[in-house]
All heavy atoms as TSV, in Angstrom:
chain	resi	resn	atom	element	x	y	z
A	1	MET	N	N	0.809	-1.193	0.001
A	1	MET	CA	C	-0.002	0.015	-0.002
A	1	MET	C	C	0.894	1.248	-0.009
A	1	MET	O	O	0.593	2.167	-0.659
A	1	MET	CB	C	-0.911	0.011	1.226
A	1	MET	CG	C	-2.047	-0.983	1.140
A	1	MET	SD	S	-3.311	-0.797	2.440
A	1	MET	CE	C	-2.430	-1.629	3.783
A	2	MET	N	N	1.902	1.224	0.797
A	2	MET	CA	C	2.754	2.427	0.865
A	2	MET	C	C	3.431	2.765	-0.487
A	2	MET	O	O	3.548	3.896	-0.791
A	2	MET	CB	C	3.840	2.259	1.954
A	2	MET	CG	C	4.605	3.467	2.247
A	2	MET	SD	S	3.754	4.867	3.036
A	2	MET	CE	C	3.795	4.331	4.724
A	3	GLN	N	N	3.857	1.735	-1.251
A	3	GLN	CA	C	4.510	1.910	-2.490
A	3	GLN	C	C	3.542	2.565	-3.473
A	3	GLN	O	O	3.979	3.316	-4.415
A	3	GLN	CB	C	4.943	0.649	-3.028
A	3	GLN	CG	C	6.032	-0.084	-2.264
A	3	GLN	CD	C	7.299	0.745	-1.982
A	3	GLN	OE1	O	7.683	1.444	-2.907
A	3	GLN	NE2	N	7.926	0.641	-0.889
A	4	SER	N	N	2.184	2.375	-3.312
A	4	SER	CA	C	1.253	2.960	-4.282
A	4	SER	C	C	0.744	4.335	-3.878
A	4	SER	O	O	0.112	5.033	-4.715
A	4	SER	CB	C	0.113	1.989	-4.308
A	4	SER	OG	O	0.403	0.781	-4.877
A	5	LEU	N	N	1.115	4.693	-2.707
A	5	LEU	CA	C	0.629	6.065	-2.151
A	5	LEU	C	C	1.380	7.181	-2.762
A	5	LEU	O	O	2.604	7.158	-2.872
A	5	LEU	CB	C	0.848	6.124	-0.622
A	5	LEU	CG	C	0.184	7.152	0.136
A	5	LEU	CD1	C	-1.328	6.964	0.086
A	5	LEU	CD2	C	0.684	7.040	1.616
A	6	SER	N	N	0.727	8.219	-3.344
A	6	SER	CA	C	1.383	9.296	-4.114
A	6	SER	C	C	2.123	10.190	-3.098
A	6	SER	O	O	1.468	10.728	-2.195
A	6	SER	CB	C	0.305	10.080	-4.735
A	6	SER	OG	O	0.802	11.360	-5.259
A	7	THR	N	N	3.435	10.263	-3.341
A	7	THR	CA	C	4.262	11.128	-2.475
A	7	THR	C	C	4.010	12.607	-2.716
A	7	THR	O	O	4.291	13.451	-1.890
A	7	THR	CB	C	5.733	10.811	-2.598
A	7	THR	OG1	O	6.057	11.006	-4.003
A	7	THR	CG2	C	6.096	9.403	-2.166
A	8	ALA	N	N	3.424	12.913	-3.863
A	8	ALA	CA	C	3.084	14.299	-4.135
A	8	ALA	C	C	1.793	14.751	-3.356
A	8	ALA	O	O	1.657	15.891	-3.078
A	8	ALA	CB	C	2.809	14.489	-5.621
A	9	ARG	N	N	0.972	13.822	-3.007
A	9	ARG	CA	C	-0.258	14.190	-2.299
A	9	ARG	C	C	-0.246	13.784	-0.833
A	9	ARG	O	O	-0.970	14.414	-0.032
A	9	ARG	CB	C	-1.440	13.425	-2.990
A	9	ARG	CG	C	-1.687	13.928	-4.398
A	9	ARG	CD	C	-2.905	13.332	-4.999
A	9	ARG	NE	N	-4.123	13.672	-4.202
A	9	ARG	CZ	C	-5.212	13.111	-4.431
A	9	ARG	NH1	N	-5.420	12.103	-5.319
A	9	ARG	NH2	N	-6.246	13.438	-3.646
A	10	TYR	N	N	0.559	12.728	-0.424
A	10	TYR	CA	C	0.466	12.243	0.941
A	10	TYR	C	C	1.870	12.117	1.518
A	10	TYR	O	O	2.846	11.779	0.849
A	10	TYR	CB	C	-0.160	10.914	0.919
A	10	TYR	CG	C	-1.577	10.901	0.367
A	10	TYR	CD1	C	-1.835	10.460	-0.908
A	10	TYR	CD2	C	-2.672	11.407	1.077
A	10	TYR	CE1	C	-3.110	10.490	-1.508
A	10	TYR	CE2	C	-3.948	11.430	0.514
A	10	TYR	CZ	C	-4.141	10.994	-0.706
A	10	TYR	OH	O	-5.381	10.990	-1.281
A	11	ARG	N	N	1.908	12.222	2.815
A	11	ARG	CA	C	3.178	11.930	3.528
A	11	ARG	C	C	2.856	10.702	4.408
A	11	ARG	O	O	2.598	10.815	5.610
A	11	ARG	CB	C	3.564	13.209	4.397
A	11	ARG	CG	C	3.860	14.325	3.569
A	11	ARG	CD	C	3.958	15.631	4.359
A	11	ARG	NE	N	5.118	15.596	5.194
A	11	ARG	CZ	C	5.445	16.558	6.034
A	11	ARG	NH1	N	4.691	17.658	6.165
A	11	ARG	NH2	N	6.426	16.458	6.833
A	12	GLY	N	N	3.002	9.576	3.831
A	12	GLY	CA	C	2.741	8.292	4.513
A	12	GLY	C	C	3.679	7.869	5.558
A	12	GLY	O	O	4.873	8.175	5.472
A	13	VAL	N	N	3.180	7.333	6.591
A	13	VAL	CA	C	3.973	6.699	7.666
A	13	VAL	C	C	3.471	5.404	8.034
A	13	VAL	O	O	2.203	5.024	7.731
A	13	VAL	CB	C	3.968	7.603	8.957
A	13	VAL	CG1	C	4.541	8.978	8.658
A	13	VAL	CG2	C	2.557	7.689	9.569
A	14	TYR	N	N	4.263	4.536	8.603
A	14	TYR	CA	C	3.837	3.245	9.150
A	14	TYR	C	C	3.552	3.374	10.572
A	14	TYR	O	O	4.386	3.996	11.327
A	14	TYR	CB	C	4.923	2.174	9.008
A	14	TYR	CG	C	5.272	1.792	7.601
A	14	TYR	CD1	C	6.450	2.316	6.960
A	14	TYR	CD2	C	4.397	0.919	6.890
A	14	TYR	CE1	C	6.728	1.921	5.695
A	14	TYR	CE2	C	4.761	0.586	5.586
A	14	TYR	CZ	C	5.924	1.054	5.043
A	14	TYR	OH	O	6.251	0.719	3.736
A	15	ILE	N	N	2.376	2.931	11.081
A	15	ILE	CA	C	2.176	2.874	12.532
A	15	ILE	C	C	1.930	1.380	12.882
A	15	ILE	O	O	1.014	0.763	12.301
A	15	ILE	CB	C	0.938	3.717	12.928
A	15	ILE	CG1	C	1.172	5.165	12.678
A	15	ILE	CG2	C	0.592	3.509	14.410
A	15	ILE	CD1	C	-0.077	6.070	12.934
A	16	THR	N	N	2.862	0.870	13.638
A	16	THR	CA	C	2.838	-0.560	13.995
A	16	THR	C	C	2.216	-0.708	15.328
A	16	THR	O	O	2.587	-0.025	16.340
A	16	THR	CB	C	4.240	-1.103	13.973
A	16	THR	OG1	O	4.881	-0.793	12.720
A	16	THR	CG2	C	4.291	-2.646	14.269
A	17	VAL	N	N	1.203	-1.608	15.456
A	17	VAL	CA	C	0.481	-1.885	16.635
A	17	VAL	C	C	0.831	-3.320	17.081
A	17	VAL	O	O	0.597	-4.241	16.356
A	17	VAL	CB	C	-1.028	-1.750	16.499
A	17	VAL	CG1	C	-1.700	-2.027	17.757
A	17	VAL	CG2	C	-1.363	-0.362	15.941
A	18	THR	N	N	1.390	-3.410	18.347
A	18	THR	CA	C	1.714	-4.702	18.800
A	18	THR	C	C	1.247	-4.757	20.298
A	18	THR	O	O	0.769	-3.688	20.861
A	18	THR	CB	C	3.191	-4.977	18.819
A	18	THR	OG1	O	3.885	-4.085	19.714
A	18	THR	CG2	C	3.803	-4.876	17.466
A	19	ARG	N	N	1.293	-5.907	20.929
A	19	ARG	CA	C	0.919	-6.050	22.315
A	19	ARG	C	C	1.809	-5.197	23.219
A	19	ARG	O	O	1.480	-4.745	24.245
A	19	ARG	CB	C	0.968	-7.517	22.727
A	19	ARG	CG	C	-0.134	-8.287	22.168
A	19	ARG	CD	C	-0.106	-9.670	22.641
A	19	ARG	NE	N	-1.283	-10.359	22.027
A	19	ARG	CZ	C	-1.388	-11.637	21.820
A	19	ARG	NH1	N	-0.379	-12.390	22.187
A	19	ARG	NH2	N	-2.393	-12.120	21.205
A	20	GLU	N	N	3.017	-4.898	22.758
A	20	GLU	CA	C	4.029	-4.210	23.603
A	20	GLU	C	C	3.839	-2.691	23.410
A	20	GLU	O	O	4.295	-1.909	24.237
A	20	GLU	CB	C	5.438	-4.562	23.092
A	20	GLU	CG	C	5.875	-5.893	23.555
A	20	GLU	CD	C	5.285	-6.973	22.580
A	20	GLU	OE1	O	5.137	-6.749	21.439
A	20	GLU	OE2	O	4.975	-8.093	23.188
A	21	GLY	N	N	3.079	-2.231	22.371
A	21	GLY	CA	C	2.901	-0.915	22.263
A	21	GLY	C	C	2.773	-0.413	20.745
A	21	GLY	O	O	2.707	-1.297	19.869
A	22	TRP	N	N	2.774	0.835	20.524
A	22	TRP	CA	C	2.642	1.396	19.222
A	22	TRP	C	C	3.989	2.016	18.811
A	22	TRP	O	O	4.626	2.647	19.564
A	22	TRP	CB	C	1.601	2.527	19.059
A	22	TRP	CG	C	0.137	1.944	19.268
A	22	TRP	CD1	C	-0.273	0.904	20.020
A	22	TRP	CD2	C	-0.963	2.505	18.664
A	22	TRP	NE1	N	-1.616	0.776	19.948
A	22	TRP	CE2	C	-2.118	1.774	19.118
A	22	TRP	CE3	C	-1.154	3.551	17.813
A	22	TRP	CZ2	C	-3.395	2.034	18.710
A	22	TRP	CZ3	C	-2.450	3.873	17.407
A	22	TRP	CH2	C	-3.550	3.075	17.846
A	23	ALA	N	N	4.379	1.975	17.515
A	23	ALA	CA	C	5.584	2.580	16.982
A	23	ALA	C	C	5.234	3.206	15.691
A	23	ALA	O	O	4.288	2.818	15.022
A	23	ALA	CB	C	6.694	1.565	16.782
A	24	CYS	N	N	6.001	4.213	15.250
A	24	CYS	CA	C	5.793	4.865	14.048
A	24	CYS	C	C	7.139	5.066	13.294
A	24	CYS	O	O	8.160	5.298	13.979
A	24	CYS	CB	C	5.163	6.312	14.334
A	24	CYS	SG	S	4.670	7.222	12.891
A	25	SER	N	N	7.053	4.962	12.030
A	25	SER	CA	C	8.238	5.119	11.185
A	25	SER	C	C	7.909	5.733	9.846
A	25	SER	O	O	6.720	5.608	9.426
A	25	SER	CB	C	9.132	3.841	11.019
A	25	SER	OG	O	8.286	2.888	10.359
A	26	ASP	N	N	8.853	6.397	9.148
A	26	ASP	CA	C	8.615	6.808	7.864
A	26	ASP	C	C	8.758	5.716	6.751
A	26	ASP	O	O	9.008	4.612	7.098
A	26	ASP	CB	C	9.505	8.143	7.522
A	26	ASP	CG	C	10.943	7.728	7.423
A	26	ASP	OD1	O	11.344	6.602	7.407
A	26	ASP	OD2	O	11.734	8.724	7.511
A	27	ARG	N	N	8.614	6.152	5.532
A	27	ARG	CA	C	8.694	5.219	4.382
A	27	ARG	C	C	10.061	4.457	4.327
A	27	ARG	O	O	10.170	3.324	3.840
A	27	ARG	CB	C	8.578	5.907	3.112
A	27	ARG	CG	C	7.144	6.400	2.838
A	27	ARG	CD	C	7.205	7.205	1.537
A	27	ARG	NE	N	5.852	7.636	1.185
A	27	ARG	CZ	C	5.141	7.246	0.176
A	27	ARG	NH1	N	5.632	6.334	-0.635
A	27	ARG	NH2	N	3.891	7.621	-0.055
A	28	ASP	N	N	11.092	5.102	4.933
A	28	ASP	CA	C	12.460	4.399	4.901
A	28	ASP	C	C	12.711	3.774	6.263
A	28	ASP	O	O	13.828	3.419	6.591
A	28	ASP	CB	C	13.563	5.540	4.676
A	28	ASP	CG	C	13.383	6.124	3.350
A	28	ASP	OD1	O	13.084	5.379	2.326
A	28	ASP	OD2	O	13.538	7.359	3.183
A	29	GLU	N	N	11.653	3.567	7.097
A	29	GLU	CA	C	11.700	2.878	8.364
A	29	GLU	C	C	12.519	3.553	9.419
A	29	GLU	O	O	12.987	2.952	10.358
A	29	GLU	CB	C	12.158	1.471	8.156
A	29	GLU	CG	C	11.175	0.626	7.208
A	29	GLU	CD	C	11.577	-0.843	7.121
A	29	GLU	OE1	O	12.264	-1.354	7.949
A	29	GLU	OE2	O	11.162	-1.367	6.129
A	30	ARG	N	N	12.696	4.901	9.236
A	30	ARG	CA	C	13.317	5.699	10.329
A	30	ARG	C	C	12.212	6.070	11.396
A	30	ARG	O	O	11.120	6.374	11.048
A	30	ARG	CB	C	13.853	7.034	9.743
A	30	ARG	CG	C	15.033	6.853	8.867
A	30	ARG	CD	C	15.564	8.182	8.395
A	30	ARG	NE	N	14.629	8.842	7.559
A	30	ARG	CZ	C	14.688	9.090	6.265
A	30	ARG	NH1	N	15.831	8.796	5.698
A	30	ARG	NH2	N	13.736	9.684	5.643
A	31	PRO	N	N	12.547	5.864	12.733
A	31	PRO	CA	C	11.567	6.090	13.775
A	31	PRO	C	C	11.092	7.525	13.747
A	31	PRO	O	O	11.834	8.437	13.473
A	31	PRO	CB	C	12.274	5.781	14.997
A	31	PRO	CG	C	13.579	5.117	14.634
A	31	PRO	CD	C	13.885	5.467	13.236
A	32	LEU	N	N	9.786	7.681	14.003
A	32	LEU	CA	C	9.176	8.955	14.177
A	32	LEU	C	C	8.487	9.067	15.524
A	32	LEU	O	O	8.044	8.039	16.150
A	32	LEU	CB	C	8.147	9.282	13.076
A	32	LEU	CG	C	8.581	9.221	11.698
A	32	LEU	CD1	C	7.422	9.261	10.764
A	32	LEU	CD2	C	9.554	10.411	11.478
A	33	THR	N	N	8.337	10.228	16.091
A	33	THR	CA	C	7.663	10.462	17.351
A	33	THR	C	C	6.130	10.365	17.094
A	33	THR	O	O	5.614	10.922	16.154
A	33	THR	CB	C	7.999	11.812	17.933
A	33	THR	OG1	O	9.378	11.841	18.226
A	33	THR	CG2	C	7.224	12.082	19.221
A	34	LEU	N	N	5.469	9.614	17.956
A	34	LEU	CA	C	4.001	9.375	17.812
A	34	LEU	C	C	3.323	9.714	19.148
A	34	LEU	O	O	3.734	9.182	20.148
A	34	LEU	CB	C	3.664	7.903	17.460
A	34	LEU	CG	C	2.253	7.467	17.465
A	34	LEU	CD1	C	1.448	8.171	16.361
A	34	LEU	CD2	C	2.156	5.948	17.350
A	35	ASP	N	N	2.374	10.587	19.161
A	35	ASP	CA	C	1.520	10.874	20.262
A	35	ASP	C	C	0.207	10.059	20.077
A	35	ASP	O	O	-0.594	10.455	19.350
A	35	ASP	CB	C	1.279	12.387	20.411
A	35	ASP	CG	C	0.303	12.647	21.545
A	35	ASP	OD1	O	-0.235	11.728	22.140
A	35	ASP	OD2	O	0.227	13.848	21.903
A	36	ARG	N	N	0.206	8.891	20.699
A	36	ARG	CA	C	-0.894	7.980	20.455
A	36	ARG	C	C	-2.230	8.584	20.961
A	36	ARG	O	O	-3.234	8.349	20.425
A	36	ARG	CB	C	-0.604	6.682	21.072
A	36	ARG	CG	C	-1.693	5.640	20.932
A	36	ARG	CD	C	-1.347	4.285	21.631
A	36	ARG	NE	N	-2.542	3.550	21.857
A	36	ARG	CZ	C	-2.635	2.502	22.577
A	36	ARG	NH1	N	-1.483	2.067	23.174
A	36	ARG	NH2	N	-3.718	1.855	22.693
A	37	SER	N	N	-2.192	9.203	22.073
A	37	SER	CA	C	-3.415	9.788	22.677
A	37	SER	C	C	-4.176	10.706	21.801
A	37	SER	O	O	-5.448	10.719	21.841
A	37	SER	CB	C	-3.081	10.412	24.058
A	37	SER	OG	O	-2.314	11.613	23.831
A	38	ALA	N	N	-3.493	11.518	21.007
A	38	ALA	CA	C	-4.095	12.353	20.053
A	38	ALA	C	C	-3.902	12.045	18.601
A	38	ALA	O	O	-4.396	12.769	17.769
A	38	ALA	CB	C	-3.647	13.816	20.274
A	39	LEU	N	N	-3.238	10.949	18.372
A	39	LEU	CA	C	-2.835	10.449	17.010
A	39	LEU	C	C	-2.179	11.577	16.281
A	39	LEU	O	O	-2.656	12.022	15.163
A	39	LEU	CB	C	-4.072	9.842	16.259
A	39	LEU	CG	C	-3.669	8.866	15.220
A	39	LEU	CD1	C	-2.805	7.687	15.738
A	39	LEU	CD2	C	-4.897	8.308	14.572
A	40	LEU	N	N	-1.116	12.012	16.777
A	40	LEU	CA	C	-0.187	13.060	16.128
A	40	LEU	C	C	1.173	12.358	15.878
A	40	LEU	O	O	1.636	11.615	16.625
A	40	LEU	CB	C	-0.068	14.198	17.070
A	40	LEU	CG	C	-1.300	14.919	17.588
A	40	LEU	CD1	C	-0.963	16.007	18.658
A	40	LEU	CD2	C	-1.954	15.541	16.421
A	41	VAL	N	N	1.758	12.766	14.728
A	41	VAL	CA	C	3.043	12.318	14.249
A	41	VAL	C	C	3.969	13.515	14.023
A	41	VAL	O	O	3.504	14.400	13.386
A	41	VAL	CB	C	2.951	11.446	13.028
A	41	VAL	CG1	C	4.326	11.005	12.521
A	41	VAL	CG2	C	2.044	10.199	13.317
A	42	ASP	N	N	5.268	13.395	14.459
A	42	ASP	CA	C	6.216	14.452	14.120
A	42	ASP	C	C	6.994	14.013	12.896
A	42	ASP	O	O	7.787	13.113	12.897
A	42	ASP	CB	C	7.164	14.571	15.337
A	42	ASP	CG	C	8.103	15.769	15.160
A	42	ASP	OD1	O	8.166	16.349	14.010
A	42	ASP	OD2	O	8.712	16.176	16.154
A	43	LEU	N	N	6.714	14.798	11.826
A	43	LEU	CA	C	7.317	14.542	10.577
A	43	LEU	C	C	8.577	15.483	10.334
A	43	LEU	O	O	8.983	15.633	9.221
A	43	LEU	CB	C	6.403	14.659	9.374
A	43	LEU	CG	C	5.205	13.629	9.436
A	43	LEU	CD1	C	4.110	14.074	8.437
A	43	LEU	CD2	C	5.737	12.247	9.118
A	44	GLY	N	N	9.020	16.093	11.388
A	44	GLY	CA	C	10.187	17.002	11.297
A	44	GLY	C	C	9.785	18.467	11.495
A	44	GLY	O	O	10.676	19.322	11.530
A	45	GLU	N	N	8.498	18.782	11.442
A	45	GLU	CA	C	8.008	20.149	11.646
A	45	GLU	C	C	7.038	20.309	12.786
A	45	GLU	O	O	6.171	21.169	12.770
A	45	GLU	CB	C	7.336	20.596	10.328
A	45	GLU	CG	C	8.285	20.532	9.129
A	45	GLU	CD	C	7.558	20.657	7.774
A	45	GLU	OE1	O	6.302	20.980	7.775
A	45	GLU	OE2	O	8.194	20.444	6.743
A	46	GLY	N	N	7.216	19.465	13.803
A	46	GLY	CA	C	6.253	19.455	14.908
A	46	GLY	C	C	5.145	18.427	14.777
A	46	GLY	O	O	5.072	17.873	13.630
A	47	LEU	N	N	4.424	18.255	15.780
A	47	LEU	CA	C	3.370	17.248	15.688
A	47	LEU	C	C	2.279	17.658	14.735
A	47	LEU	O	O	1.802	18.812	14.841
A	47	LEU	CB	C	2.882	16.987	17.084
A	47	LEU	CG	C	3.804	16.254	18.100
A	47	LEU	CD1	C	3.209	16.346	19.517
A	47	LEU	CD2	C	4.067	14.909	17.644
A	48	GLU	N	N	1.790	16.738	13.945
A	48	GLU	CA	C	0.728	16.956	13.008
A	48	GLU	C	C	-0.327	15.781	13.033
A	48	GLU	O	O	0.043	14.677	13.377
A	48	GLU	CB	C	1.219	16.884	11.546
A	48	GLU	CG	C	2.329	17.968	11.307
A	48	GLU	CD	C	2.794	17.787	9.865
A	48	GLU	OE1	O	2.070	17.484	8.998
A	48	GLU	OE2	O	4.016	18.093	9.633
A	49	PRO	N	N	-1.527	16.109	12.948
A	49	PRO	CA	C	-2.591	15.016	13.046
A	49	PRO	C	C	-2.513	14.076	11.877
A	49	PRO	O	O	-2.180	14.507	10.764
A	49	PRO	CB	C	-3.889	15.857	13.101
A	49	PRO	CG	C	-3.572	17.094	12.407
A	49	PRO	CD	C	-2.141	17.370	12.650
A	50	VAL	N	N	-2.899	12.814	12.184
A	50	VAL	CA	C	-3.036	11.819	11.130
A	50	VAL	C	C	-4.343	12.059	10.535
A	50	VAL	O	O	-5.398	12.153	11.235
A	50	VAL	CB	C	-2.914	10.406	11.726
A	50	VAL	CG1	C	-3.334	9.369	10.717
A	50	VAL	CG2	C	-1.502	10.173	12.295
A	51	SER	N	N	-4.401	12.208	9.193
A	51	SER	CA	C	-5.680	12.597	8.565
A	51	SER	C	C	-6.419	11.421	7.885
A	51	SER	O	O	-7.565	11.611	7.390
A	51	SER	CB	C	-5.479	13.717	7.560
A	51	SER	OG	O	-4.592	13.300	6.581
A	52	GLY	N	N	-5.785	10.265	7.761
A	52	GLY	CA	C	-6.354	9.108	7.127
A	52	GLY	C	C	-5.597	7.890	7.528
A	52	GLY	O	O	-4.471	7.927	8.006
A	53	ALA	N	N	-6.201	6.723	7.274
A	53	ALA	CA	C	-5.523	5.462	7.607
A	53	ALA	C	C	-5.935	4.378	6.695
A	53	ALA	O	O	-7.045	4.222	6.239
A	53	ALA	CB	C	-5.951	5.055	9.029
A	54	LEU	N	N	-4.989	3.507	6.327
A	54	LEU	CA	C	-5.165	2.310	5.567
A	54	LEU	C	C	-4.840	1.226	6.578
A	54	LEU	O	O	-3.710	1.066	6.913
A	54	LEU	CB	C	-4.320	2.263	4.271
A	54	LEU	CG	C	-4.554	3.333	3.262
A	54	LEU	CD1	C	-3.452	3.267	2.166
A	54	LEU	CD2	C	-5.899	3.164	2.671
A	55	ILE	N	N	-5.844	0.483	6.940
A	55	ILE	CA	C	-5.626	-0.569	7.995
A	55	ILE	C	C	-5.256	-1.915	7.379
A	55	ILE	O	O	-5.976	-2.364	6.481
A	55	ILE	CB	C	-6.896	-0.661	8.876
A	55	ILE	CG1	C	-7.239	0.639	9.553
A	55	ILE	CG2	C	-6.667	-1.769	9.928
A	55	ILE	CD1	C	-8.520	0.655	10.218
A	56	ALA	N	N	-4.146	-2.401	7.753
A	56	ALA	CA	C	-3.694	-3.769	7.337
A	56	ALA	C	C	-3.258	-4.559	8.584
A	56	ALA	O	O	-2.167	-4.682	8.901
A	56	ALA	CB	C	-2.545	-3.670	6.341
A	57	ILE	N	N	-4.276	-5.051	9.286
A	57	ILE	CA	C	-3.998	-5.723	10.502
A	57	ILE	C	C	-4.845	-6.980	10.617
A	57	ILE	O	O	-6.066	-6.956	10.151
A	57	ILE	CB	C	-4.182	-4.821	11.759
A	57	ILE	CG1	C	-3.725	-5.389	13.030
A	57	ILE	CG2	C	-5.674	-4.319	11.857
A	57	ILE	CD1	C	-3.671	-4.476	14.183
A	58	HIS	N	N	-4.460	-8.016	11.158
A	58	HIS	CA	C	-5.203	-9.206	11.344
A	58	HIS	C	C	-5.333	-9.481	12.884
A	58	HIS	O	O	-4.432	-9.401	13.614
A	58	HIS	CB	C	-4.449	-10.446	10.632
A	58	HIS	CG	C	-5.153	-11.694	10.905
A	58	HIS	ND1	N	-6.348	-11.992	10.266
A	58	HIS	CD2	C	-4.848	-12.821	11.547
A	58	HIS	CE1	C	-6.794	-13.222	10.642
A	58	HIS	NE2	N	-5.858	-13.718	11.467
A	59	GLY	N	N	-6.531	-9.904	13.255
A	59	GLY	CA	C	-6.792	-10.192	14.620
A	59	GLY	C	C	-7.163	-8.870	15.365
A	59	GLY	O	O	-7.278	-7.837	14.862
A	60	SER	N	N	-7.319	-9.084	16.644
A	60	SER	CA	C	-7.675	-7.912	17.576
A	60	SER	C	C	-6.459	-6.960	17.652
A	60	SER	O	O	-5.359	-7.506	17.711
A	60	SER	CB	C	-8.108	-8.396	18.901
A	60	SER	OG	O	-8.348	-7.387	19.783
A	61	PRO	N	N	-6.687	-5.711	17.497
A	61	PRO	CA	C	-7.843	-4.928	17.541
A	61	PRO	C	C	-8.420	-4.574	16.149
A	61	PRO	O	O	-9.264	-3.699	16.039
A	61	PRO	CB	C	-7.404	-3.604	18.317
A	61	PRO	CG	C	-5.908	-3.431	17.757
A	61	PRO	CD	C	-5.414	-4.867	17.654
A	62	GLY	N	N	-7.893	-5.200	15.091
A	62	GLY	CA	C	-8.299	-4.840	13.729
A	62	GLY	C	C	-9.583	-5.450	13.282
A	62	GLY	O	O	-10.421	-4.875	12.682
A	63	ASP	N	N	-9.701	-6.741	13.553
A	63	ASP	CA	C	-10.872	-7.449	13.033
A	63	ASP	C	C	-12.158	-7.224	13.856
A	63	ASP	O	O	-13.251	-7.571	13.374
A	63	ASP	CB	C	-10.527	-9.003	13.014
A	63	ASP	CG	C	-9.537	-9.402	11.917
A	63	ASP	OD1	O	-9.344	-8.540	11.053
A	63	ASP	OD2	O	-8.936	-10.461	12.022
A	64	ASN	N	N	-12.037	-6.769	15.060
A	64	ASN	CA	C	-13.199	-6.656	15.963
A	64	ASN	C	C	-13.736	-5.147	15.965
A	64	ASN	O	O	-14.707	-4.882	16.799
A	64	ASN	CB	C	-12.915	-7.222	17.265
A	64	ASN	CG	C	-11.835	-6.466	17.959
A	64	ASN	OD1	O	-11.339	-5.430	17.542
A	64	ASN	ND2	N	-11.397	-6.979	19.164
A	65	GLY	N	N	-13.140	-4.230	15.233
A	65	GLY	CA	C	-13.663	-2.887	15.198
A	65	GLY	C	C	-13.081	-1.997	16.185
A	65	GLY	O	O	-13.381	-0.804	16.153
A	66	LEU	N	N	-12.273	-2.445	17.092
A	66	LEU	CA	C	-11.613	-1.646	18.167
A	66	LEU	C	C	-10.755	-0.497	17.468
A	66	LEU	O	O	-10.888	0.729	17.882
A	66	LEU	CB	C	-10.871	-2.380	19.204
A	66	LEU	CG	C	-11.720	-3.275	20.129
A	66	LEU	CD1	C	-10.823	-4.092	20.990
A	66	LEU	CD2	C	-12.664	-2.444	20.931
A	67	LEU	N	N	-9.946	-0.898	16.602
A	67	LEU	CA	C	-9.060	0.112	15.927
A	67	LEU	C	C	-9.870	1.121	15.122
A	67	LEU	O	O	-9.555	2.286	15.196
A	67	LEU	CB	C	-8.008	-0.564	15.103
A	67	LEU	CG	C	-6.898	0.308	14.478
A	67	LEU	CD1	C	-6.235	1.140	15.533
A	67	LEU	CD2	C	-5.970	-0.546	13.624
A	68	GLN	N	N	-10.808	0.576	14.425
A	68	GLN	CA	C	-11.633	1.480	13.599
A	68	GLN	C	C	-12.376	2.472	14.554
A	68	GLN	O	O	-12.485	3.692	14.244
A	68	GLN	CB	C	-12.660	0.793	12.788
A	68	GLN	CG	C	-12.033	-0.065	11.713
A	68	GLN	CD	C	-11.555	-1.441	12.189
A	68	GLN	OE1	O	-11.335	-1.683	13.296
A	68	GLN	NE2	N	-11.439	-2.391	11.272
A	69	GLY	N	N	-12.907	2.039	15.661
A	69	GLY	CA	C	-13.544	2.885	16.608
A	69	GLY	C	C	-12.535	3.942	17.195
A	69	GLY	O	O	-12.912	5.123	17.402
A	70	TYR	N	N	-11.354	3.590	17.497
A	70	TYR	CA	C	-10.381	4.500	17.941
A	70	TYR	C	C	-10.081	5.615	16.962
A	70	TYR	O	O	-9.982	6.782	17.278
A	70	TYR	CB	C	-9.038	3.780	18.363
A	70	TYR	CG	C	-7.942	4.553	18.726
A	70	TYR	CD1	C	-7.847	5.159	20.004
A	70	TYR	CD2	C	-6.926	4.880	17.806
A	70	TYR	CE1	C	-6.827	5.972	20.301
A	70	TYR	CE2	C	-5.857	5.679	18.141
A	70	TYR	CZ	C	-5.772	6.236	19.377
A	70	TYR	OH	O	-4.761	7.093	19.755
A	71	LEU	N	N	-9.995	5.158	15.714
A	71	LEU	CA	C	-9.650	6.095	14.692
A	71	LEU	C	C	-10.782	7.128	14.398
A	71	LEU	O	O	-10.545	8.236	13.925
A	71	LEU	CB	C	-9.251	5.404	13.317
A	71	LEU	CG	C	-7.929	4.625	13.441
A	71	LEU	CD1	C	-7.748	3.806	12.136
A	71	LEU	CD2	C	-6.743	5.485	13.641
A	72	ASP	N	N	-11.978	6.685	14.659
A	72	ASP	CA	C	-13.191	7.599	14.510
A	72	ASP	C	C	-13.044	8.778	15.445
A	72	ASP	O	O	-13.354	9.841	15.256
A	72	ASP	CB	C	-14.448	6.868	14.711
A	72	ASP	CG	C	-14.933	6.093	13.480
A	72	ASP	OD1	O	-14.479	6.336	12.429
A	72	ASP	OD2	O	-15.843	5.248	13.660
């Protein structure tokens, strides 16, 4: 999905959700600061809100609607 995302229109990041916690990285897998409570990411110019999501997760919290509810 990330390879197909237009870099002219979007600044895509990976947000990885595991039992141990959440992590964020850029397209080149460099770590980024993530404020999970407000879903803000620091792309180098201060914290910015995440404006959209493409969910690719199997199992809880993705298959049961919890993640979708959080993103709403």
